[in-house]
C-alpha positions in Angstrom: -14.6 10.7 33.1 -12.1 8.5 35.2 -14.0 9.8 38.3 -12.4 7.0 41.0 -9.3 9.0 39.7 -7.1 7.4 42.5 -5.0 4.7 41.0 -5.8 3.2 44.2 -2.4 2.4 45.3 -3.8 0.7 48.4 -0.9 1.2 50.5 -2.6 -0.5 53.6 -4.1 -3.2 51.4 -0.7 -3.7 49.9 -1.7 -3.5 46.1 1.1 -1.6 44.7 0.7 -0.9 40.9 4.3 -2.1 39.7 3.5 -2.6 36.3 3.2 -6.0 34.7 5.7 -7.3 32.0 4.6 -6.6 28.4 1.2 -8.6 28.1 1.4 -8.8 24.1 4.8 -10.5 24.7 3.8 -13.2 27.1 3.5 -16.8 26.5 -0.2 -18.0 26.3 0.4 -20.0 29.7 1.6 -16.6 31.4 -1.2 -14.8 29.9 -3.8 -17.3 31.0 -2.7 -16.5 34.5 -5.4 -14.0 34.7 -8.1 -16.3 33.4 -8.7 -17.4 37.2 -9.1 -14.2 38.4 -11.8 -13.6 35.5 -13.5 -16.8 36.3 -13.4 -16.4 40.2 -14.9 -13.0 39.8 -17.5 -13.9 37.5 -18.8 -16.7 39.8 -19.5 -14.2 42.6 -20.2 -10.8 41.1 -24.0 -11.5 40.3 -25.0 -13.1 43.5 -23.0 -10.8 45.6 -24.1 -7.6 43.7 -27.7 -8.8 44.2 -27.5 -9.8 47.8 -25.8 -6.2 48.5 -27.3 -3.8 46.0 -30.1 -5.5 44.2 -27.8 -5.1 41.3 -25.4 -7.5 39.5 -21.7 -6.3 39.7 -20.8 -8.4 36.7 -19.9 -6.3 33.4 -17.2 -5.2 31.2 -13.5 -5.5 32.8 -10.0 -4.4 31.5 -7.0 -5.8 33.3 -4.0 -3.5 32.4 -0.2 -2.8 32.1 0.3 0.7 33.1 3.7 0.6 31.9 2.5 -0.6 28.1 -1.0 -0.1 27.9 -1.3 -3.8 27.0 -4.8 -4.8 28.0 -6.9 -8.0 28.5 -10.6 -8.1 28.7 -13.3 -10.2 29.8 -15.5 -9.5 26.4 -14.9 -7.9 23.0 -13.9 -4.4 23.0 -16.2 -1.6 21.8 -13.9 -0.6 18.9 -13.4 -4.3 17.7 -9.6 -4.1 17.7 -8.9 -6.6 20.7 -7.9 -10.5 19.3 -9.8 -13.1 21.1 -7.5 -15.7 22.8 -9.9 -18.5 24.1 -12.1 -16.9 26.8 -10.3 -13.4 27.1 -9.4 -10.6 24.5 -6.2 -8.9 24.2 -5.3 -5.4 22.7 -4.0 -2.1 23.7 -6.0 0.4 25.8 -6.9 3.3 23.3 -4.9 6.4 23.6 -7.8 8.6 25.0 -7.6 6.6 28.3 -5.2 6.8 31.4 -4.7 3.5 32.8 -5.7 3.6 36.6 -8.1 1.4 38.7 -11.4 3.1 38.0 -14.4 3.0 36.0 -14.9 4.8 32.4 -17.3 5.1 29.4 -16.0 3.5 26.2 -18.1 3.8 23.5 -21.3 4.3 25.7 -20.6 1.2 27.8 -19.2 1.4 31.4 -16.2 -0.5 32.0 -14.2 -1.4 35.0 -10.4 -1.0 34.6 -7.9 -2.7 37.1 -4.1 -2.4 37.1 -1.8 -5.5 36.9 -0.4 -7.4 38.6 -3.3 -8.5 40.6 -2.8 -9.4 44.2 -2.0 -12.9 44.9 -4.2 -12.8 48.0 -7.8 -13.9 47.3 -9.1 -11.4 49.7 -7.3 -8.3 48.4 -7.9 -9.5 44.7 -11.6 -9.9 45.1 -11.8 -6.8 47.0 -9.9 -4.8 44.2 -12.3 -6.4 41.5 -15.2 -5.7 43.6 -14.4 -2.1 44.3 -13.9 -1.2 40.7 -16.9 -3.1 39.7 -19.2 -1.0 42.2 -17.8 2.3 40.8 -19.0 0.7 37.4 -22.7 0.7 38.7 -22.4 3.5 41.2 -24.0 6.2 39.2 -26.9 3.8 38.3 -27.5 3.0 42.3 -27.8 6.7 42.9 -24.7 6.7 45.2 -21.9 9.0 43.6 -20.6 11.5 45.3 -17.9 14.1 45.4 -14.2 12.7 46.2 -12.8 16.2 47.3 -10.2 15.7 50.1 -10.9 17.0 53.4 -8.6 19.6 54.7 -9.6 19.0 58.3 -8.2 15.7 58.2 -4.6 17.4 57.8 -4.9 19.3 61.0 -3.8 18.1 64.5 -7.2 18.0 65.8 -8.9 16.4 62.9 -6.2 13.5 62.7 -6.1 13.3 66.3 -9.7 12.6 66.8 -9.9 10.5 63.6 -7.3 8.4 65.0 -9.1 7.9 68.2 -12.3 7.0 66.1 -10.4 4.3 64.1 -9.0 2.7 67.3 -12.7 2.5 68.6 -14.0 1.1 65.3 -11.1 -1.6 65.1 -11.8 -2.7 68.8 -15.6 -2.5 68.0 -15.0 -4.9 65.0 -12.8 -7.3 67.0 -15.5 -7.4 69.9 -19.2 -8.6 70.2 -21.7 -8.1 72.7 -21.3 -5.3 75.3 -17.8 -4.7 74.7 -18.2 -4.3 70.9 -21.3 -2.0 71.4 -19.5 0.1 73.9 -16.4 0.6 71.4 -18.7 1.5 68.5 -20.5 4.1 70.7 -16.9 5.4 71.8 -16.3 6.0 67.9 -19.5 8.1 67.5 -18.5 10.1 70.5 -15.2 10.9 69.1 -16.7 11.7 65.7 -19.1 13.8 67.4 -16.3 15.7 69.2 -14.0 16.0 66.1 -17.2 17.6 64.1 -17.4 20.1 66.7 -13.8 21.0 66.4 -13.9 21.1 62.8 -17.1 22.5 61.7 -18.2 22.3 58.2 -16.3 18.8 57.3 -19.4 16.7 58.0 -20.5 17.0 54.5 -17.3 16.4 52.9 -16.7 13.2 54.9 -20.2 12.0 54.1 -19.6 12.4 50.3 -16.2 10.3 50.6 -17.8 7.6 52.6 -20.3 7.2 49.9 -17.8 7.7 47.0 -15.1 5.5 48.2 -16.4 4.1 51.6 -19.1 2.1 49.9 -17.0 0.7 46.9 -14.4 -0.5 49.5 -16.9 -2.2 52.0 -18.6 -3.9 48.9 -14.7 -5.5 48.3 -14.5 -6.3 51.8 -17.7 -7.9 52.2 -17.4 -10.0 49.3 -13.7 -10.9 50.5 -14.7 -11.9 53.7 -17.7 -13.9 52.4 -16.0 -15.7 49.7 -12.7 -16.4 51.5 -13.9 -17.4 55.0 -11.6 -14.8 56.4 -12.5 -13.5 60.1 -13.8 -10.0 60.4 -10.4 -9.4 62.1 -8.6 -9.3 58.9 -10.4 -6.1 58.2 -9.9 -4.9 61.9 -6.0 -5.2 61.3 -6.5 -3.2 58.0 -8.2 -0.3 60.1 -5.8 -0.2 62.6 -2.9 -0.2 60.1 -4.2 2.6 58.3 -3.8 4.9 61.5 -0.1 5.0 60.5 -0.8 6.8 57.2 0.6 10.1 56.8 -2.0 11.8 54.9 -5.7 11.0 55.8 -7.6 13.9 53.8 -8.4 11.8 50.6 -7.8 8.3 51.7 -9.8 7.9 55.0 -12.8 6.7 53.0 -11.2 3.7 52.3 -10.5 2.7 55.7 -13.4 4.0 57.5 -16.2 3.0 54.9 -15.8 -0.7 55.2 -15.8 -0.8 59.0 -18.8 1.6 59.2 -20.7 -0.7 56.7 -19.8 -3.9 58.7 -21.1 -2.4 62.1 -24.0 -1.4 60.4 -24.5 -5.0 59.2 -24.5 -5.9 62.8 -26.5 -3.2 64.5 -28.8 -1.9 61.5 -29.6 -4.9 59.2 -31.3 -3.5 56.1 -29.2 -0.3 56.0 -28.1 -0.7 52.5 -32.0 -0.1 51.0 -31.7 3.6 52.8 -28.3 4.4 52.1 -29.1 6.6 48.8 -31.3 8.9 50.8 -29.4 8.9 54.1 -27.0 11.9 55.1 -24.1 9.6 55.8 -22.8 6.1 56.8 -22.0 7.2 60.2 -25.3 9.3 60.8 -27.0 5.7 60.0 -24.5 4.1 62.5 -25.5 6.7 65.1 -29.0 5.8 64.5 -28.5 2.2 64.7 -26.7 2.3 68.0 -29.3 4.8 69.4 -26.2 7.3 70.3 -27.3 10.2 72.1 -24.4 13.1 72.3 -23.9 13.9 75.9 -24.3 17.5 77.4 -20.7 17.6 77.8 -19.0 16.0 74.8 -15.5 17.3 75.1 -15.1 16.1 79.0 -16.6 12.5 78.1 -14.7 12.4 74.9 -11.3 13.1 76.9 -12.3 10.5 79.5 -13.1 7.8 77.1 -10.1 8.5 74.8 -7.6 7.7 77.5 -8.8 4.2 76.9 -7.5 4.2 73.5 -4.0 5.7 74.0 -4.9 9.4 73.7 -1.8 10.8 75.3 0.6 9.2 73.1 -1.4 9.9 70.0 -1.8 13.4 70.9 2.0 13.9 71.2 2.8 12.4 68.0 0.4 14.5 66.2 1.6 17.7 67.8 4.9 16.7 66.2 3.5 15.9 62.9 1.8 19.1 62.9 5.2 21.0 63.1 6.3 18.8 60.1 3.3 19.9 58.2 3.5 23.5 58.8 7.0 23.4 57.3 5.6 21.5 54.3 2.9 24.0 53.5 5.8 26.8 53.9 7.5 25.0 51.2 4.4 24.4 49.0 3.8 28.1 49.2 7.5 29.1 48.2 7.3 26.4 45.2 3.6 27.2 43.9 2.5 30.6 44.9 5.7 32.7 45.4 8.0 31.2 42.9 8.1 31.1 39.1 5.5 28.3 37.8 3.8 27.0 34.7 -0.1 27.2 34.8 -2.4 25.0 32.9 -5.9 26.5 31.7 -9.3 25.1 32.7 -10.0 21.8 30.8 -13.4 20.6 30.5 -12.5 17.3 31.5 -9.0 16.0 33.3 -8.2 12.7 34.1 -6.2 11.8 37.1 -4.0 8.8 38.2 -2.8 9.0 41.7 -2.0 7.4 44.9 -4.7 8.9 47.3 -2.7 8.1 50.5 -0.3 11.0 49.8 -2.6 14.1 48.9 -2.1 17.5 50.9 -4.9 19.8 50.8 -3.3 23.3 50.3 -6.3 25.6 50.7 -7.4 28.0 49.1 -5.0 27.0 46.3 -6.0 23.5 45.8 -4.5 19.9 46.4 -1.0 18.9 46.3 -0.2 15.8 44.6 3.4 14.4 45.0 3.2 12.1 41.9 0.4 11.3 39.3 -0.3 11.1 35.7 -3.0 13.8 34.4 -4.4 13.9 30.9 -6.6 16.6 29.3 -7.1 18.5 25.8 -3.6 19.8 26.5 -1.9 16.7 26.6 -0.4 14.1 28.9 1.6 15.2 32.2 3.6 12.6 34.2 4.8 13.7 37.6 7.3 11.3 38.9 8.6 13.5 42.0 8.3 17.1 43.2 4.8 17.2 42.9 1.9 19.2 41.1 -0.8 21.5 42.3 -4.2 20.6 41.4 -6.9 23.3 41.3 -9.9 23.1 43.7 -12.1 22.4 41.0 -10.0 19.4 39.5 -9.7 21.0 36.2 -6.3 22.8 36.0 -2.8 22.3 37.3 0.3 24.4 38.3 3.8 23.4 38.2 7.3 25.0 38.9 8.4 26.5 35.8 10.6 24.9 33.2 13.9 25.7 32.1 13.2 25.4 28.6 9.8 26.2 27.3 10.6 25.1 23.6 11.9 21.8 24.4 9.5 18.9 23.1 8.6 17.1 25.5 8.6 20.0 28.2 10.4 19.0 31.2 10.9 20.5 34.7 11.9 19.1 38.1 10.3 15.8 38.4 7.9 16.1 35.7 7.5 15.4 31.7 4.9 17.2 29.6 3.7 15.9 26.3 1.6 18.9 24.7 -1.2 18.0 22.4 -0.7 19.2 18.9 -1.1 22.8 18.4 -0.8 23.7 22.0 2.2 25.9 23.3 3.8 27.6 26.3 4.3 31.5 26.3 5.5 33.8 29.1 2.9 35.0 31.8 2.7 38.4 33.2 4.4 37.2 36.5 8.0 37.2 35.8 9.7 33.9 35.4 6.3 32.2 34.9 4.6 30.6 31.9 1.1 29.5 30.8 0.2 26.6 28.4 -2.0 27.9 25.7 -4.5 26.4 23.0 -3.7 26.4 19.3 -6.4 29.4 18.8 -4.3 31.7 21.2 -1.0 31.3 19.5 
C-alpha cells in the first residue's frame, strides 16, 4: 500500500510536483543530472540512518516522472525490465503503482519513490530523499501509525491554539538558554490548553506526529547536518506553515521536525524510546519538566498575548465563517445532491496534496484534487474534489452526465474503469454506483 499517500506536495518546502520532461527521451547528459542526487544520498544515508535510528536509510529508490511514468532507479528493478545506463537503471513504472512520493512493496522489496523534479536546494533535496527513505524502513522500526486527518484542527479553537503553539515552537528554535526554554514551555502550555478545548484529539495528533512528523524530522536533521544550514532555516519553515489554509492532515510535517529538534536539545537519547512513547510532544513535556498549572486557561491566555493572540483570534474567526460556508457547499454536493458511489476496495492508493484536505465528519475527508487507484480502475481529480470515506477504502463523486461514456467524466474528474466494471443507477434519484463484473 502507498501508505505515505500524500504525494507530499510540500507547499511550505517549495517541493512542487511539476512533472519532468520524458526521461526516456532525454539525452544522456540530461538524464545523468539525477546521478549526483543518487550519489549524494548514498554517501550520507547509512551514517545518518545509523546515527538517528540504528538502521541504514540506504535502499532501493525510484525517481519518477508523474506524467509519463518514466523512472530512474539506483538498482535493478525486481521485474528485470529496466535498462542499465552506467550507474542508473531506466524504465517505466509498472501499471499497478501510482506515481507519488511514498514507499511501496515491489515483489517483496521495499522501495522509496520520489517524484521529479528534485529540488535544486540541497537542504530540501536531502530532506525529501530522507523522508521517503525513512518511510521505507518505518515499519521495521515499529514507528508506523495512522495518517488520519484531525478534524479538530479545522475548527476555530483548534487552529487558533495550534498557531500559538507554532509561534512558540519557532521562537524556541531560534532562542537558546532561558528564553528558548521559556518558549518551549509556552508551546506545551498552549498544547495542553488546546487538548482541553478539543478533547479526543491527542491520539490522532500523536499518530500523525509519528507517521509524518518522524520522517520529516529525519529529513530536516540530515539536511541541517549535511549542508551546515542554521536551525533558523527550520524555524522559518515552521513559521511559514502557519499561513496554511488546512492543518488537519499536514500539521505533522511542520510540528514533527521542531519537536524532534527540541528533544535533541532538552532530552538527548529520546529516539531510543520513541517506539514506546505516547507521542513526541509528551516526550518534550517530560524533558522540559513541564507541569500544567492549576488554571491552564488563564495562564495560556496571558502568555498567548506575547505571541500576537488578538490578531490571530480575529483572523481565525473570519476563517471559521468561510469554513462553515464550505462545509455547507460540500453537504449540498456530496450528501444532498446526485452522486457516484464506489464500493469499498481491499486497497486504495492515493496521491494527493496533504495541505488541502478538509475533514467532513461523519462522511469522510474532502480531497480537492488527487489520483486514486483500486480494483475498480483509476480516478484523476483535477478540480471540484472527491469525498473519501473515513476508512480510506471508498469514494463519492458528483454524478456524471453520461455513465456509458469511456472514460467516464464528471465535473473536474476522469474515471478509467477496469475491465468488466460498470456504472448503474442507484436507489436515490439521479445517483449512481460503480459495480464489479460479478454484479452486472
